[in-house]
C-alpha positions as CSV (number, residue, x, y, z in Angstrom):
1,M,18.5,146.5,64.1
2,S,18.6,145.5,67.0
3,I,21.0,143.7,69.2
4,N,17.6,141.4,69.9
5,K,17.2,140.9,66.1
6,I,20.7,140.0,65.3
7,L,21.2,137.3,67.8
8,N,17.6,135.7,67.5
9,R,18.3,135.5,63.4
10,G,21.6,134.1,64.1
11,Y,23.8,137.4,62.6
12,R,27.1,137.7,64.4
13,I,28.0,140.7,66.3
14,A,30.9,142.4,65.7
15,W,31.8,143.9,68.9
16,L,31.0,140.2,70.9
17,D,33.1,138.1,68.6
18,N,36.1,141.5,69.1
19,V,35.6,140.8,72.8
20,K,35.7,136.9,72.9
21,M,38.7,137.3,71.1
22,F,40.5,139.7,72.9
23,A,39.6,137.5,76.0
24,M,41.1,134.5,74.2
25,L,44.6,136.1,73.5
26,W,44.9,137.1,77.3
27,V,44.5,133.5,77.9
28,I,47.2,132.8,75.9
29,F,49.5,135.5,76.9
30,G,48.7,134.8,80.6
31,H,49.6,131.0,79.6
32,V,52.8,131.5,77.6
33,M,54.5,134.4,80.7
34,T,53.6,131.5,83.0
35,I,54.5,128.3,81.8
36,V,56.6,128.7,78.8
37,I,58.6,132.1,79.8
38,K,58.2,132.3,83.1
39,N,58.1,135.7,83.8
40,N,55.9,135.3,86.7
41,V,59.5,135.0,88.6
42,D,59.4,139.0,88.0
43,L,57.1,141.3,89.9
44,S,55.6,142.5,86.8
45,G,54.9,139.2,86.0
46,K,53.1,138.6,89.4
47,I,51.1,141.4,88.9
48,M,50.2,140.8,85.4
49,E,49.3,136.9,86.6
50,H,47.3,138.2,89.1
51,F,45.2,141.0,86.9
52,I,44.6,138.2,83.9
53,V,43.1,136.1,86.6
54,A,41.1,138.2,88.4
55,F,38.8,139.1,85.6
56,N,40.0,136.4,82.2
57,M,37.8,133.6,82.8
58,P,34.8,135.5,84.5
59,L,34.8,137.7,81.2
60,F,34.3,134.6,79.1
61,V,31.3,133.0,81.2
62,I,29.9,136.4,81.6
63,I,29.8,136.7,77.7
64,S,28.5,133.2,77.6
65,G,25.7,133.8,79.9
66,Y,24.3,136.8,78.2
67,S,24.9,135.4,74.6
68,N,22.5,133.1,75.7
69,L,19.0,133.8,77.2
70,N,17.7,134.1,74.2
71,T,18.2,130.4,73.3
72,F,16.6,129.7,76.8
73,N,13.4,132.1,76.6
74,K,12.9,130.1,73.2
75,I,13.0,126.7,74.9
76,T,9.3,125.7,76.0
77,E,8.7,122.0,74.8
78,W,11.2,119.1,75.9
79,R,12.0,118.5,72.4
80,E,13.7,121.9,71.7
81,L,15.3,121.2,75.3
82,V,16.9,117.6,73.8
83,D,18.3,119.4,70.9
84,F,20.0,122.6,73.0
85,V,21.7,119.8,75.2
86,K,22.7,117.4,71.7
87,K,24.4,120.7,69.6
88,S,25.5,121.9,72.7
89,V,27.6,118.7,73.6
90,I,28.3,119.0,69.6
91,H,29.7,122.2,69.5
92,I,31.5,122.3,72.9
93,L,31.9,118.2,74.3
94,L,32.7,116.5,70.8
95,P,36.1,118.5,70.3
96,V,37.4,118.4,73.9
97,V,36.6,114.4,73.0
98,T,38.7,114.4,70.1
99,F,41.8,116.3,71.8
100,C,41.6,114.2,75.0
101,V,41.7,111.4,72.7
102,I,45.1,113.3,70.5
103,G,46.5,113.9,73.8
104,L,45.8,110.4,74.9
105,T,43.9,111.6,78.1
106,P,41.0,109.3,78.8
107,N,38.6,111.4,81.2
108,F,37.0,113.8,78.7
109,I,34.2,114.5,81.0
110,F,36.4,116.4,84.2
111,S,39.3,117.2,81.2
112,P,42.4,119.2,81.2
113,F,40.4,121.6,79.0
114,W,38.3,122.3,82.3
115,F,36.8,125.7,81.1
116,L,35.3,124.3,78.1
117,N,33.7,122.1,80.5
118,M,32.4,123.9,82.8
119,I,30.7,126.6,80.2
120,L,28.8,123.3,79.0
121,Y,28.0,121.6,82.4
122,L,26.7,125.6,82.9
123,M,24.7,125.9,79.7
124,I,22.7,122.7,80.4
125,G,22.1,122.8,84.2
126,F,20.8,126.5,83.6
127,A,18.8,125.5,80.5
128,V,17.3,122.4,82.5
129,I,16.1,124.7,85.1
130,H,14.7,127.7,83.4
131,F,12.8,124.7,81.1
132,A,11.4,123.0,84.8
133,V,10.2,126.5,86.2
134,Y,8.8,127.3,82.4
135,S,6.7,124.2,83.0
136,I,5.4,124.6,86.1
137,K,4.2,128.4,85.6
138,R,3.9,128.4,82.2
139,Q,6.0,131.5,82.0
140,H,9.9,132.0,81.8
141,L,10.9,134.0,85.5
142,L,14.6,134.5,85.1
143,C,15.0,135.6,88.5
144,V,13.4,132.3,90.1
145,S,15.8,130.5,87.6
146,I,18.6,132.3,88.2
147,L,18.7,131.4,91.9
148,L,17.7,127.6,91.7
149,F,20.6,127.4,89.2
150,L,23.2,129.3,92.1
151,L,21.3,127.2,94.6
152,C,22.5,124.3,92.7
153,F,25.6,125.5,91.4
154,I,27.4,127.2,93.5
155,W,28.7,124.0,95.8
156,V,30.1,121.9,93.1
157,N,33.6,121.7,92.9
158,K,34.5,120.4,89.5
159,V,35.8,122.4,87.1
160,W,35.2,125.2,88.9
161,M,31.7,125.6,88.3
162,G,31.0,126.7,92.2
163,E,33.0,130.0,91.9
164,M,31.8,130.3,87.6
165,C,28.2,129.8,88.7
166,T,27.8,133.5,89.8
167,Y,29.6,134.8,86.2
168,Y,27.0,132.8,84.0
169,A,23.9,134.4,86.6
170,V,25.2,138.0,85.8
171,G,25.8,138.2,82.3
172,L,21.9,136.4,81.8
173,L,21.1,139.3,84.0
174,C,23.0,141.7,82.3
175,K,21.2,140.5,79.3
176,Q,17.9,140.8,80.5
177,Y,18.2,144.0,81.9
178,G,19.7,145.4,78.5
179,I,22.8,146.3,80.2
180,F,24.9,146.4,76.6
181,N,21.8,146.8,74.5
182,K,23.7,151.0,73.7
183,P,26.9,152.2,73.8
184,K,27.7,154.3,77.4
185,R,31.0,156.7,76.8
186,L,31.9,157.2,79.8
187,I,30.2,154.6,82.6
188,F,32.3,151.9,81.4
189,P,35.4,153.5,81.1
190,L,35.1,154.7,84.1
191,L,34.1,151.3,85.8
192,L,37.3,150.1,84.1
193,M,39.4,152.7,86.5
194,L,37.9,151.6,89.0
195,G,38.3,148.1,88.9
196,I,42.4,148.7,88.4
197,L,42.0,151.0,91.3
198,I,40.2,148.5,93.0
199,F,43.0,145.9,92.1
200,A,45.7,148.7,93.1
201,I,44.4,148.5,96.3
202,F,43.7,144.7,96.9
203,W,47.7,144.2,95.9
204,S,48.5,146.8,98.1
205,C,47.3,145.8,100.7
206,G,48.7,142.1,100.4
207,V,45.6,139.8,99.3
208,Y,47.2,137.9,96.6
209,T,50.0,136.8,99.1
210,C,47.5,135.1,100.8
211,R,47.7,131.9,99.1
212,E,43.2,131.6,99.5
213,S,42.5,134.7,97.2
214,S,42.7,132.5,94.0
215,F,39.9,130.7,93.0
216,Y,42.1,127.9,91.7
217,T,43.3,127.2,95.3
218,C,40.1,128.1,97.4
219,T,36.6,127.0,96.3
220,F,33.3,128.9,97.7
221,T,32.7,125.9,99.9
222,D,36.4,126.0,101.1
223,L,36.2,129.8,102.2
224,L,32.9,128.8,103.5
225,L,34.7,126.0,105.8
226,L,37.9,128.4,106.5
227,G,35.8,131.4,107.7
228,R,37.0,133.3,105.1
229,L,34.3,134.5,102.6
230,D,35.6,137.8,102.4
231,L,37.6,136.7,99.8
232,W,34.9,135.4,97.6
233,V,32.8,138.4,97.8
234,E,36.1,140.2,96.9
235,R,37.0,138.1,93.6
236,Q,34.1,138.2,92.7
237,F,33.2,141.8,93.4
238,L,36.5,142.5,91.6
239,A,35.6,140.4,88.9
240,G,32.3,141.5,87.5
241,I,33.5,145.2,87.4
242,L,36.3,144.4,85.6
243,S,34.5,142.2,82.9
244,V,31.7,144.3,83.1
245,A,33.7,147.3,81.9
246,I,35.8,145.3,79.5
247,I,32.5,144.2,77.5
248,G,31.0,147.6,77.4
249,L,34.7,149.4,76.2
250,F,33.9,146.4,73.3
251,L,30.5,148.0,72.7
252,N,31.1,151.7,73.1
253,Y,33.7,151.0,70.1
254,D,31.7,149.0,67.9
255,G,32.6,148.8,64.0
256,K,32.7,146.2,61.1
257,Y,33.2,142.8,61.2
258,T,37.2,142.2,60.9
259,L,39.5,139.5,60.6
260,F,40.1,140.3,64.3
261,S,36.5,139.4,65.3
262,K,36.1,136.0,62.4
263,M,38.7,134.8,65.0
264,G,36.5,135.6,68.0
265,R,34.0,133.1,66.4
266,Y,36.5,130.4,67.5
267,T,37.8,130.5,70.7
268,L,36.9,127.3,71.8
269,S,39.3,125.9,69.1
270,F,42.2,128.4,70.2
271,Y,41.7,127.3,73.4
272,L,42.2,123.9,72.2
273,F,44.8,124.4,70.4
274,H,47.0,126.0,72.1
275,A,46.7,123.9,75.8
276,M,47.6,121.4,73.2
277,M,50.8,123.0,72.4
278,L,51.1,124.2,75.8
279,R,50.8,120.6,76.6
280,P,54.9,119.2,76.3
281,F,55.7,121.7,78.8
282,G,54.5,119.6,81.6
283,N,57.0,117.3,80.9
284,D,60.1,117.9,82.9
285,F,62.6,116.0,80.0
286,I,60.8,118.7,77.1
287,I,61.5,121.5,80.1
288,N,64.8,120.9,80.5
289,I,65.7,120.6,76.1
290,F,63.7,124.0,76.2
291,H,65.7,125.4,79.0
292,N,69.0,124.6,77.3
293,T,67.7,126.4,74.0
294,W,69.5,129.2,72.6
295,F,66.0,131.2,72.8
296,Y,65.4,130.3,76.0
297,Q,69.3,131.2,77.0
298,Y,68.5,134.4,75.4
299,F,65.6,135.7,76.4
300,Y,66.1,134.5,80.5
301,R,68.6,136.6,80.4
302,S,66.6,139.8,81.8
303,E,63.4,140.6,82.7
304,A,62.5,143.0,79.9
305,L,64.2,139.9,77.6
306,R,61.6,138.1,79.2
307,W,58.9,139.9,78.3
308,C,60.0,140.1,74.6
309,G,60.6,136.1,74.8
310,A,56.7,135.6,76.5
311,F,55.5,138.3,73.3
312,I,57.1,136.0,70.6
313,V,55.4,132.9,71.7
314,F,52.2,134.2,72.0
315,V,52.3,135.9,68.4
316,M,53.7,132.4,67.4
317,M,51.2,130.2,69.3
318,T,48.0,132.6,68.5
319,I,49.0,132.3,64.4
320,L,49.9,128.6,64.6
321,S,46.6,127.9,66.2
322,W,44.7,130.4,63.4
323,G,46.2,128.0,61.0
324,L,45.7,125.2,62.0
325,I,41.7,126.0,62.5
326,C,41.6,127.5,59.0
327,I,42.9,123.8,57.7
328,C,40.2,122.1,59.9
329,K,37.6,124.3,58.2
330,K,38.4,123.0,55.2
331,W,36.9,119.1,55.8
332,K,33.3,118.1,57.0
333,W,34.7,115.9,59.1
334,T,37.6,118.0,60.9
335,R,35.1,121.1,61.3
336,L,32.8,118.9,62.8
337,F,35.0,117.1,65.5
338,C,37.8,119.9,66.0
339,L,35.4,122.7,65.8
340,G,32.7,121.3,66.7
341,Q,31.1,122.9,63.5
342,K,28.4,120.7,61.1
343,S,28.6,124.1,58.2
344,N,31.6,126.0,57.2
345,Y,29.9,129.8,58.7
């Protein structure tokens, strides 16, 4: 069965869910090593931190654009657009609101869970633009929609929409032109090696010593004003190569739908649960207590032990998040408010 038919009929695709879970594991590990254990005091930790940032969030956004194009092309009436917005809000924003209430964070529009807000706004924004183009021309013109989408969003600095909208466009184009329709045993591994080589060159040239190289620090508009758009082009180029290569590798080695694939359905929930677990580490009092524990004192003694400590915390946080997700799946209201699901599928 073709990928288009699978997506249209609502079946799960193993490699697609696998790559989402793979990316989420790197999100959790990256947060643990920079917030909890502080591996980034070491050279190896600094390299790993920059490498994760180079591809991780862009990978999620590309997958989102890739997965949603079929849905966008089905929207031909105003009612269908409204239904899409309602479903997207329930699936993404409702759990964000729930966790903001639990975390006593009233600003759920631009919440601490910024990544989920950003994905939602890009989805809705493109859906509206794509529908508007269809309403005028009575046909779906993807390239026109993407151009208008980029012109609208690349200037928006809230929750890094301006930085991520280009990756969303990459995902849409990958779907449109069938980049992941069939395995490419040679191209995707070579692309990954090229991405790693480019990262190594950037590192050796001192790109990452420049504060402005991080999208967290300087957006497209910031770099435009500074006259350093070269940094924006470099990080966009690297992220695109690494993300497409990683997605392609999972396509190359697609297999049965496993527990790992099933966990990939719930990346939104993994993001929320692990973020809530990390929140106490933003409090100086909690940090001081943690730093005086036997665990931290033992595993902070050397670089190798710091990596072991980070891995242990990462595994525990992942298992605990999955356990909480399984608990929330048991009841209708917890599925709705915590997982953003109306049914247990």
